[in-house]
ZAGUPA-369889 format. One line per 2 residues: number of its first residue (from 0); their letters; for each residue x, y, z of N, C-alpha, C, CB. Coordinates in nm, 3 decimals, padded with zeros to 5 digits, always signed. Glycine has a CB too. Example, Ala and Ser with C-alpha at 12.3 -4.5 7.8 and 13.67 -1.06 7.14 Angstrom:
0) as) +01.319/-00.569/+00.780/+01.230/-00.450/+00.780/+01.320/-00.330/+00.780/+01.131/-00.447/+00.905  +01.285/-00.225/+00.708/+01.367/-00.106/+00.714/+01.290/+00.003/+00.787/+01.408/-00.060/+00.572
END
This chain:
0) me) -01.717/+02.180/-02.405/-01.679/+02.063/-02.479/-01.527/+02.048/-02.483/-01.736/+02.069/-02.618  -01.455/+02.158/-02.491/-01.310/+02.152/-02.497/-01.252/+02.094/-02.369/-01.253/+02.289/-02.522
2) sv) -01.313/+02.125/-02.254/-01.259/+02.076/-02.128/-01.268/+01.924/-02.119/-01.332/+02.140/-02.011  -01.374/+01.865/-02.177/-01.388/+01.719/-02.176/-01.278/+01.658/-02.262/-01.527/+01.675/-02.228
4) is) -01.255/+01.712/-02.379/-01.151/+01.660/-02.466/-01.015/+01.679/-02.402/-01.156/+01.728/-02.604  -00.991/+01.794/-02.344/-00.865/+01.820/-02.277/-00.844/+01.723/-02.162/-00.860/+01.965/-02.227
6) hq) -00.950/+01.699/-02.083/-00.941/+01.606/-01.970/-00.912/+01.465/-02.020/-01.073/+01.607/-01.888  -00.977/+01.421/-02.128/-00.955/+01.288/-02.183/-00.812/+01.273/-02.234/-01.053/+01.259/-02.295
8) sr) -00.759/+01.376/-02.297/-00.622/+01.366/-02.349/-00.522/+01.362/-02.234/-00.591/+01.484/-02.442  -00.551/+01.430/-02.122/-00.462/+01.422/-02.006/-00.462/+01.281/-01.949/-00.504/+01.523/-01.899
10) ia) -00.580/+01.217/-01.943/-00.588/+01.079/-01.894/-00.512/+00.986/-01.987/-00.736/+01.033/-01.881  -00.529/+01.005/-02.119/-00.457/+00.922/-02.215/-00.307/+00.941/-02.199/-00.500/+00.957/-02.358
12) nl) -00.263/+01.063/-02.173/-00.120/+01.088/-02.153/-00.068/+01.020/-02.027/-00.094/+01.237/-02.146  -00.150/+01.009/-01.923/-00.107/+00.945/-01.799/-00.111/+00.793/-01.806/-00.193/+00.992/-01.684
14) sd) -00.191/+00.738/-01.897/-00.211/+00.594/-01.899/-00.083/+00.516/-01.924/-00.312/+00.559/-02.002  +00.014/+00.574/-01.990/+00.139/+00.504/-02.015/+00.253/+00.556/-01.927/+00.177/+00.515/-02.161
16) kh) +00.221/+00.633/-01.825/+00.323/+00.690/-01.737/+00.318/+00.624/-01.600/+00.304/+00.842/-01.723  +00.429/+00.636/-01.530/+00.441/+00.581/-01.396/+00.482/+00.691/-01.299/+00.542/+00.466/-01.393
18) ci) +00.438/+00.677/-01.176/+00.481/+00.764/-01.067/+00.604/+00.695/-01.006/+00.366/+00.787/-00.959  +00.717/+00.760/-01.017/+00.843/+00.704/-00.970/+00.877/+00.770/-00.837/+00.959/+00.727/-01.075
20) fr) +00.906/+00.688/-00.736/+00.932/+00.741/-00.603/+01.043/+00.664/-00.534/+00.804/+00.737/-00.518  +01.096/+00.724/-00.429/+01.202/+00.665/-00.349/+01.147/+00.629/-00.212/+01.323/+00.760/-00.336
22) cg) +01.186/+00.512/-00.169/+01.151/+00.464/-00.035/+01.276/+00.396/+00.017/+01.024/+00.366/-00.037  +01.345/+00.462/+00.108/+01.473/+00.409/+00.154/+01.576/+00.421/+00.044/+01.459/+00.262/+00.199
24) dv) +01.651/+00.313/+00.022/+01.756/+00.313/-00.080/+01.707/+00.266/-00.216/+01.869/+00.225/-00.035  +01.578/+00.239/-00.230/+01.524/+00.180/-00.352/+01.427/+00.276/-00.420/+01.453/+00.047/-00.320
26) mf) +01.430/+00.273/-00.552/+01.332/+00.349/-00.630/+01.225/+00.252/-00.679/+01.401/+00.423/-00.750  +01.100/+00.296/-00.672/+00.985/+00.216/-00.713/+00.902/+00.296/-00.812/+00.900/+00.174/-00.590
28) sv) +00.809/+00.227/-00.877/+00.711/+00.297/-00.959/+00.578/+00.224/-00.950/+00.759/+00.307/-01.106  +00.472/+00.301/-00.972/+00.336/+00.249/-00.984/+00.273/+00.322/-01.102/+00.252/+00.269/-00.851
30) pa) +00.175/+00.261/-01.168/+00.107/+00.333/-01.277/+00.049/+00.465/-01.226/-00.005/+00.245/-01.338  +00.072/+00.571/-01.302/+00.028/+00.705/-01.260/-00.124/+00.712/-01.245/+00.076/+00.810/-01.359
32) tt) -00.197/+00.633/-01.320/-00.343/+00.638/-01.313/-00.398/+00.581/-01.183/-00.403/+00.563/-01.430  -00.316/+00.509/-01.106/-00.363/+00.454/-00.978/-00.340/+00.551/-00.862/-00.294/+00.322/-00.949
34) vr) -00.263/+00.655/-00.886/-00.230/+00.751/-00.780/-00.336/+00.861/-00.777/-00.088/+00.812/-00.802  -00.399/+00.877/-00.662/-00.496/+00.984/-00.644/-00.428/+01.116/-00.616/-00.594/+00.950/-00.532
36) ev) -00.328/+01.112/-00.526/-00.255/+01.233/-00.491/-00.129/+01.197/-00.414/-00.343/+01.327/-00.409  -00.040/+01.294/-00.408/+00.080/+01.287/-00.324/+00.069/+01.402/-00.227/+00.214/+01.292/-00.409
38) ti) +00.091/+01.374/-00.101/+00.076/+01.478/+00.000/+00.182/+01.462/+00.108/-00.065/+01.473/+00.062  +00.192/+01.561/+00.193/+00.282/+01.556/+00.307/+00.229/+01.452/+00.406/+00.294/+01.696/+00.376
40) mp) +00.320/+01.378/+00.466/+00.283/+01.272/+00.559/+00.209/+01.329/+00.680/+00.408/+01.194/+00.605  +00.083/+01.286/+00.700/+00.013/+01.328/+00.822/+00.060/+01.242/+00.939/-00.143/+01.318/+00.804
42) tv) +00.012/+01.269/+01.056/+00.040/+01.183/+01.169/-00.023/+01.048/+01.143/-00.012/+01.245/+01.303  +00.055/+00.943/+01.158/+00.006/+00.807/+01.137/+00.002/+00.738/+01.273/+00.097/+00.727/+01.035
44) vp) -00.116/+00.691/+01.310/-00.137/+00.627/+01.440/-00.129/+00.475/+01.422/-00.274/+00.669/+01.501  -00.037/+00.410/+01.494/-00.024/+00.265/+01.482/-00.151/+00.193/+01.528/+00.096/+00.215/+01.563
46) vp) -00.178/+00.078/+01.467/-00.292/-00.005/+01.505/-00.236/-00.119/+01.590/-00.371/-00.059/+01.380  -00.279/-00.130/+01.716/-00.225/-00.235/+01.803/-00.246/-00.374/+01.744/-00.289/-00.228/+01.941
48) ls) -00.146/-00.459/+01.760/-00.148/-00.599/+01.717/-00.166/-00.618/+01.567/-00.258/-00.670/+01.788  -00.136/-00.516/+01.488/-00.150/-00.529/+01.343/-00.020/-00.581/+01.282/-00.190/-00.394/+01.280
50) hp) -00.029/-00.626/+01.159/+00.087/-00.675/+01.085/+00.185/-00.559/+01.065/+00.045/-00.737/+00.948  +00.315/-00.584/+01.064/+00.413/-00.476/+01.048/+00.399/-00.398/+00.917/+00.552/-00.532/+01.056
52) sl) +00.339/-00.456/+00.814/+00.323/-00.383/+00.688/+00.219/-00.272/+00.698/+00.284/-00.479/+00.577  +00.135/-00.276/+00.800/+00.040/-00.168/+00.823/+00.108/-00.067/+00.916/-00.096/-00.221/+00.885
54) ag) +00.155/+00.044/+00.858/+00.220/+00.146/+00.940/+00.122/+00.206/+01.039/+00.280/+00.256/+00.851  -00.005/+00.213/+01.000/-00.108/+00.268/+01.086/-00.218/+00.332/+01.004/-00.048/+00.369/+01.183
56) ig) -00.294/+00.416/+01.071/-00.404/+00.488/+01.007/-00.370/+00.636/+01.008/-00.541/+00.460/+01.081  -00.382/+00.698/+00.891/-00.357/+00.841/+00.880/-00.486/+00.915/+00.854/-00.257/+00.869/+00.769
58) nl) -00.494/+01.037/+00.905/-00.613/+01.121/+00.883/-00.574/+01.229/+00.784/-00.666/+01.183/+01.018  -00.633/+01.221/+00.665/-00.605/+01.317/+00.560/-00.733/+01.391/+00.526/-00.546/+01.246/+00.433
60) rs) -00.742/+01.516/+00.572/-00.861/+01.599/+00.550/-00.990/+01.524/+00.586/-00.866/+01.644/+00.403  -00.995/+01.472/+00.707/-01.110/+01.402/+00.764/-01.139/+01.269/+00.696/-01.232/+01.489/+00.756
62) ef) -01.043/+01.213/+00.625/-01.056/+01.080/+00.565/-00.951/+00.991/+00.629/-01.040/+01.085/+00.408  -00.993/+00.879/+00.685/-00.900/+00.786/+00.749/-00.850/+00.687/+00.645/-00.968/+00.713/+00.867
64) lp) -00.718/+00.679/+00.631/-00.656/+00.593/+00.531/-00.562/+00.493/+00.596/-00.579/+00.677/+00.427  -00.572/+00.364/+00.558/-00.468/+00.271/+00.600/-00.339/+00.307/+00.527/-00.510/+00.123/+00.573
66) vi) -00.228/+00.310/+00.601/-00.099/+00.347/+00.545/-00.008/+00.223/+00.547/-00.034/+00.466/+00.624  +00.041/+00.185/+00.429/+00.124/+00.068/+00.413/+00.271/+00.107/+00.421/+00.094/-00.003/+00.280
68) dl) +00.349/+00.027/+00.491/+00.494/+00.042/+00.498/+00.555/-00.068/+00.410/+00.547/+00.032/+00.648  +00.635/-00.032/+00.313/+00.691/-00.130/+00.219/+00.803/-00.215/+00.279/+00.744/-00.059/+00.097
70) ep) +00.870/-00.168/+00.383/+00.983/-00.240/+00.439/+00.952/-00.386/+00.476/+01.033/-00.168/+00.560  +00.843/-00.416/+00.549/+00.815/-00.556/+00.582/+00.784/-00.642/+00.459/+00.699/-00.564/+00.678
72) li) +00.742/-00.580/+00.350/+00.708/-00.655/+00.230/+00.826/-00.669/+00.134/+00.593/-00.587/+00.158  +00.912/-00.569/+00.129/+01.023/-00.566/+00.035/+01.156/-00.602/+00.101/+01.033/-00.429/-00.029
74) gn) +01.177/-00.552/+00.221/+01.304/-00.576/+00.290/+01.363/-00.447/+00.343/+01.403/-00.644/+00.197  +01.476/-00.460/+00.414/+01.539/-00.346/+00.480/+01.581/-00.234/+00.387/+01.658/-00.392/+00.555
76) qa) +01.607/-00.267/+00.259/+01.649/-00.162/+00.167/+01.537/-00.061/+00.143/+01.692/-00.223/+00.033  +01.413/-00.096/+00.175/+01.299/-00.005/+00.158/+01.265/+00.068/+00.288/+01.177/-00.082/+00.109
78) rl) +01.355/+00.067/+00.384/+01.331/+00.135/+00.512/+01.323/+00.285/+00.490/+01.442/+00.101/+00.615  +01.217/+00.346/+00.540/+01.200/+00.490/+00.526/+01.309/+00.564/+00.601/+01.062/+00.533/+00.577
80) sa) +01.351/+00.676/+00.544/+01.449/+00.759/+00.615/+01.378/+00.829/+00.730/+01.515/+00.862/+00.518  +01.456/+00.880/+00.822/+01.400/+00.944/+00.942/+01.314/+01.064/+00.905/+01.512/+00.989/+01.036
82) ds) +01.343/+01.125/+00.791/+01.266/+01.242/+00.751/+01.165/+01.209/+00.641/+01.360/+01.352/+00.703  +01.110/+01.085/+00.647/+01.010/+01.048/+00.546/+00.896/+01.148/+00.555/+00.959/+00.901/+00.568
84) gq) +00.857/+01.195/+00.440/+00.763/+01.305/+00.449/+00.649/+01.301/+00.351/+00.833/+01.427/+00.432  +00.631/+01.195/+00.273/+00.523/+01.197/+00.177/+00.437/+01.072/+00.187/+00.578/+01.211/+00.037
86) ll) +00.317/+01.090/+00.140/+00.218/+00.983/+00.138/+00.168/+00.973/-00.005/+00.101/+01.010/+00.239  +00.175/+00.854/-00.061/+00.125/+00.828/-00.195/-00.014/+00.769/-00.178/+00.221/+00.733/-00.277
88) vm) -00.118/+00.847/-00.206/-00.256/+00.803/-00.185/-00.302/+00.733/-00.312/-00.349/+00.923/-00.150  -00.344/+00.608/-00.295/-00.388/+00.524/-00.406/-00.540/+00.515/-00.407/-00.325/+00.382/-00.396
90) qc) -00.595/+00.508/-00.526/-00.740/+00.496/-00.542/-00.771/+00.360/-00.601/-00.797/+00.610/-00.633  -00.867/+00.290/-00.543/-00.912/+00.161/-00.595/-01.062/+00.150/-00.572/-00.836/+00.042/-00.529
92) pl) -01.126/+00.053/-00.636/-01.271/+00.039/-00.621/-01.318/+00.019/-00.476/-01.319/-00.077/-00.703  -01.234/-00.040/-00.392/-01.272/-00.065/-00.253/-01.248/+00.055/-00.163/-01.197/-00.183/-00.199
94) gs) -01.184/+00.159/-00.214/-01.157/+00.277/-00.134/-01.011/+00.319/-00.143/-01.194/+00.253/+00.009  -00.980/+00.427/-00.081/-00.845/+00.482/-00.086/-00.758/+00.422/+00.024/-00.848/+00.634/-00.074
96) wa) -00.630/+00.413/-00.003/-00.529/+00.369/+00.093/-00.400/+00.440/+00.054/-00.513/+00.212/+00.093  -00.295/+00.424/+00.132/-00.174/+00.502/+00.106/-00.048/+00.419/+00.131/-00.172/+00.627/+00.193
98) ia) +00.060/+00.466/+00.069/+00.193/+00.408/+00.089/+00.281/+00.519/+00.148/+00.254/+00.351/-00.046  +00.350/+00.487/+00.257/+00.445/+00.582/+00.315/+00.571/+00.580/+00.231/+00.476/+00.547/+00.466
100) id) +00.613/+00.696/+00.181/+00.731/+00.705/+00.095/+00.820/+00.819/+00.141/+00.690/+00.724/-00.053  +00.943/+00.819/+00.089/+01.034/+00.929/+00.118/+01.007/+01.048/+00.026/+01.179/+00.883/+00.104
102) kv) +01.002/+01.022/-00.107/+00.988/+01.133/-00.199/+00.948/+01.085/-00.338/+01.119/+01.213/-00.207  +00.858/+01.159/-00.402/+00.826/+01.134/-00.542/+00.938/+01.194/-00.627/+00.686/+01.193/-00.581
104) ia) +00.988/+01.116/-00.722/+01.096/+01.160/-00.809/+01.040/+01.223/-00.937/+01.189/+01.042/-00.845  +00.942/+01.154/-01.000/+00.888/+01.204/-01.127/+00.763/+01.127/-01.166/+00.994/+01.193/-01.238
106) id) +00.692/+01.183/-01.261/+00.587/+01.110/-01.333/+00.634/+01.110/-01.477/+00.441/+01.177/-01.315  +00.666/+00.989/-01.525/+00.729/+00.980/-01.656/+00.699/+00.843/-01.718/+00.882/+01.002/-01.645
108) gi) +00.719/+00.836/-01.848/+00.704/+00.709/-01.917/+00.826/+00.623/-01.896/+00.679/+00.731/-02.066  +00.806/+00.495/-01.868/+00.917/+00.402/-01.850/+00.883/+00.274/-01.926/+00.944/+00.372/-01.699
110) et) +00.986/+00.203/-01.966/+00.966/+00.073/-02.029/+00.978/-00.032/-01.921/+01.070/+00.047/-02.145  +00.867/-00.098/-01.894/+00.861/-00.195/-01.785/+00.892/-00.334/-01.838/+00.723/-00.192/-01.718
112) hi) +00.975/-00.406/-01.767/+01.008/-00.545/-01.798/+00.934/-00.632/-01.698/+01.164/-00.571/-01.794  +00.825/-00.693/-01.746/+00.739/-00.773/-01.659/+00.801/-00.910/-01.637/+00.598/-00.787/-01.719
114) da) +00.804/-00.953/-01.511/+00.850/-01.086/-01.476/+00.730/-01.180/-01.489/+00.910/-01.090/-01.330  +00.736/-01.274/-01.583/+00.623/-01.364/-01.609/+00.582/-01.443/-01.485/+00.659/-01.461/-01.722
116) gq) +00.676/-01.473/-01.397/+00.645/-01.546/-01.275/+00.561/-01.466/-01.178/+00.771/-01.589/-01.207  +00.562/-01.333/-01.191/+00.488/-01.246/-01.101/+00.347/-01.218/-01.149/+00.561/-01.117/-01.082
118) rn) +00.310/-01.259/-01.270/+00.182/-01.220/-01.328/+00.066/-01.312/-01.292/+00.195/-01.215/-01.475  +00.085/-01.409/-01.205/-00.023/-01.495/-01.160/-00.114/-01.414/-01.068/+00.031/-01.621/-01.088
120) en) -00.245/-01.413/-01.098/-00.340/-01.335/-01.018/-00.344/-01.378/-00.872/-00.480/-01.346/-01.078  -00.313/-01.505/-00.846/-00.319/-01.556/-00.709/-00.187/-01.540/-00.634/-00.360/-01.701/-00.710
122) am) -00.083/-01.499/-00.705/+00.048/-01.483/-00.641/+00.042/-01.370/-00.538/+00.158/-01.455/-00.746  +00.102/-01.395/-00.424/+00.104/-01.295/-00.318/+00.236/-01.219/-00.328/+00.086/-01.359/-00.177
124) sv) +00.249/-01.137/-00.431/+00.371/-01.061/-00.454/+00.335/-00.917/-00.479/+00.451/-01.119/-00.572  +00.425/-00.828/-00.443/+00.402/-00.686/-00.467/+00.488/-00.634/-00.581/+00.430/-00.607/-00.341
126) lm) +00.581/-00.716/-00.631/+00.667/-00.674/-00.740/+00.616/-00.730/-00.873/+00.811/-00.718/-00.715  +00.602/-00.641/-00.970/+00.555/-00.681/-01.102/+00.672/-00.704/-01.196/+00.460/-00.576/-01.159
128) gt) +00.776/-00.624/-01.181/+00.891/-00.633/-01.269/+00.988/-00.522/-01.239/+00.848/-00.628/-01.415  +01.068/-00.489/-01.339/+01.168/-00.384/-01.323/+01.162/-00.288/-01.442/+01.309/-00.444/-01.309
130) at) +01.226/-00.177/-01.427/+01.237/-00.078/-01.534/+01.364/+00.001/-01.508/+01.110/+00.016/-01.541  +01.401/+00.083/-01.603/+01.513/+00.173/-01.581/+01.463/+00.316/-01.593/+01.629/+00.145/-01.681
132) yd) +01.518/+00.400/-01.507/+01.486/+00.541/-01.512/+01.612/+00.618/-01.474/+01.367/+00.576/-01.417  +01.651/+00.709/-01.558/+01.768/+00.793/-01.533/+01.892/+00.708/-01.505/+01.741/+00.889/-01.416
134) gk) +01.904/+00.596/-01.577/+02.019/+00.508/-01.563/+02.017/+00.419/-01.440/+02.142/+00.588/-01.560  +01.905/+00.417/-01.366/+01.895/+00.335/-01.246/+01.783/+00.233/-01.263/+01.870/+00.423/-01.121
136) vi) +01.803/+00.115/-01.203/+01.700/+00.011/-01.206/+01.599/+00.042/-01.097/+01.762/-00.131/-01.186  +01.472/+00.038/-01.134/+01.366/+00.060/-01.036/+01.275/-00.062/-01.031/+01.283/+00.189/-01.070
138) sv) +01.214/-00.085/-00.918/+01.118/-00.195/-00.900/+00.978/-00.143/-00.930/+01.127/-00.254/-00.756  +00.908/-00.213/-01.016/+00.772/-00.174/-01.051/+00.677/-00.253/-00.961/+00.741/-00.201/-01.203
140) ld) +00.598/-00.181/-00.884/+00.505/-00.244/-00.790/+00.376/-00.284/-00.858/+00.475/-00.150/-00.673  +00.324/-00.398/-00.819/+00.193/-00.443/-00.863/+00.092/-00.388/-00.762/+00.185/-00.601/-00.874
142) vn) +00.021/-00.283/-00.800/-00.070/-00.215/-00.708/-00.181/-00.311/-00.664/-00.132/-00.090/-00.774  -00.232/-00.392/-00.756/-00.337/-00.488/-00.720/-00.284/-00.594/-00.623/-00.394/-00.556/-00.846
144) gl) -00.161/-00.641/-00.646/-00.101/-00.738/-00.555/-00.077/-00.678/-00.418/+00.030/-00.790/-00.613  -00.031/-00.554/-00.415/-00.009/-00.485/-00.289/-00.140/-00.467/-00.213/+00.057/-00.348/-00.313
146) qr) -00.244/-00.430/-00.285/-00.375/-00.415/-00.222/-00.427/-00.550/-00.171/-00.476/-00.354/-00.321  -00.408/-00.658/-00.250/-00.453/-00.792/-00.207/-00.382/-00.835/-00.080/-00.429/-00.897/-00.318
148) ia) -00.249/-00.813/-00.076/-00.173/-00.852/+00.043/-00.217/-00.771/+00.164/-00.022/-00.833/+00.020  -00.234/-00.641/+00.147/-00.278/-00.557/+00.259/-00.416/-00.599/+00.307/-00.280/-00.408/+00.217
150) qq) -00.507/-00.621/+00.213/-00.643/-00.660/+00.249/-00.644/-00.796/+00.318/-00.733/-00.664/+00.125  -00.569/-00.894/+00.264/-00.564/-01.027/+00.322/-00.501/-01.023/+00.461/-00.485/-01.122/+00.232
152) tl) -00.397/-00.944/+00.477/-00.330/-00.932/+00.606/-00.425/-00.874/+00.710/-00.205/-00.843/+00.595  -00.498/-00.769/+00.672/-00.592/-00.708/+00.765/-00.707/-00.803/+00.798/-00.648/-00.577/+00.707
154) ed) -00.759/-00.874/+00.697/-00.868/-00.968/+00.722/-00.823/-01.081/+00.812/-00.922/-01.024/+00.591  -00.702/-01.134/+00.788/-00.650/-01.240/+00.873/-00.634/-01.192/+01.016/-00.517/-01.292/+00.820
156) qw) -00.589/-01.067/+01.031/-00.570/-01.009/+01.164/-00.703/-00.996/+01.237/-00.501/-00.873/+01.153  -00.805/-00.948/+01.166/-00.935/-00.925/+01.230/-01.012/-01.054/+01.251/-01.017/-00.829/+01.147
158) hg) -00.993/-01.152/+01.163/-01.071/-01.276/+01.173/-00.988/-01.391/+01.229/-01.125/-01.314/+01.037  -00.874/-01.361/+01.287/-00.786/-01.464/+01.343/-00.850/-01.528/+01.465/-00.650/-01.405/+01.378
160) pq) -00.777/-01.619/+01.527/-00.831/-01.686/+01.646/-00.866/-01.585/+01.755/-00.731/-01.789/+01.700  -00.980/-01.607/+01.816/-01.024/-01.515/+01.920/-00.951/-01.544/+02.050/-01.176/-01.525/+01.941
162) cv) -00.923/-01.440/+02.121/-00.858/-01.451/+02.251/-00.965/-01.480/+02.356/-00.778/-01.321/+02.286  -00.941/-01.580/+02.439/-01.038/-01.615/+02.542/-00.973/-01.593/+02.678/-01.087/-01.762/+02.526
164) fp) -01.041/-01.517/+02.762/-00.990/-01.496/+02.897/-01.019/-01.619/+02.980/-01.052/-01.369/+02.961  -00.932/-01.654/+03.073/-00.957/-01.770/+03.159/-01.084/-01.750/+03.242/-00.836/-01.795/+03.251
166) st) -01.158/-01.855/+03.255/-01.284/-01.850/+03.328/-01.266/-01.916/+03.464/-01.397/-01.919/+03.249  -01.339/-01.868/+03.562/-01.333/-01.930/+03.694/-01.422/-02.053/+03.698/-01.375/-01.830/+03.804
168) vs) -01.509/-02.069/+03.599/-01.597/-02.186/+03.592/-01.524/-02.294/+03.514/-01.735/-02.150/+03.524  -01.517/-02.416/+03.568/-01.440/-02.521/+03.503/-01.517/-02.590/+03.391/-01.397/-02.623/+03.605
170) tp) -01.648/-02.585/+03.394/-01.725/-02.648/+03.287/-01.789/-02.539/+03.203/-01.833/-02.743/+03.344  -01.803/-02.565/+03.073/-01.864/-02.463/+02.987/-02.007/-02.437/+03.030/-01.860/-02.507/+02.841
172) ss) -02.042/-02.313/+03.037/-02.178/-02.273/+03.069/-02.209/-02.148/+02.989/-02.196/-02.247/+03.222  -02.332/-02.105/+02.995/-02.368/-01.984/+02.922/-02.294/-01.863/+02.979/-02.519/-01.962/+02.927
174) as) -02.261/-01.866/+03.107/-02.190/-01.753/+03.167/-02.047/-01.744/+03.114/-02.188/-01.767/+03.319  -01.980/-01.860/+03.087/-01.842/-01.855/+03.041/-01.831/-01.807/+02.896/-01.777/-01.992/+03.055
176) kw) -01.940/-01.815/+02.822/-01.938/-01.763/+02.685/-01.913/-01.613/+02.682/-02.069/-01.796/+02.615  -01.949/-01.544/+02.791/-01.928/-01.400/+02.798/-01.783/-01.364/+02.816/-02.009/-01.341/+02.911
178) na) -01.699/-01.463/+02.850/-01.557/-01.437/+02.870/-01.480/-01.427/+02.738/-01.496/-01.546/+02.957  -01.543/-01.474/+02.631/-01.475/-01.465/+02.500/-01.475/-01.322/+02.451/-01.542/-01.558/+02.395
180) v) -01.366/-01.284/+02.393/-01.353/-01.147/+02.342/-01.408/-01.142/+02.202/-01.206/-01.098/+02.346
END
């Protein structure tokens, strides 16, 4: 019985904390309860013809995770350093995914200043607001917005216009339908 109470109090303690991390020259945070784990960056394999925000697919202990790169979404200041070495694995109802980061700084309580313009559920934004930590301004990421953008980008990529190879037959026939990819 004590372990259940202890586990619940740990969750309650995390509910008001954020995972603060560095990606390039910028510090970011996400709610600590959305982070499944932080691990060393595995090999990430690029997905051909994918959006630049999809760094690729990483294999973490036999689990394939889409890995998001913040630079195309945030800008050049979020460019990973050459020695980027960590993966922030996020948990959501649709499954796990990850963010490529340079380094986790801390898990700590921060006072978040929410930008009212960013709180629209339909807004395609990854920034929720700002906060200060250790005398520095950090960007607070909207994990749900980031997931929506990643999911929408991938769906658009997969369901986009189909590529059709040129056919030697000039009129449509049942044989030319096989030329569509």
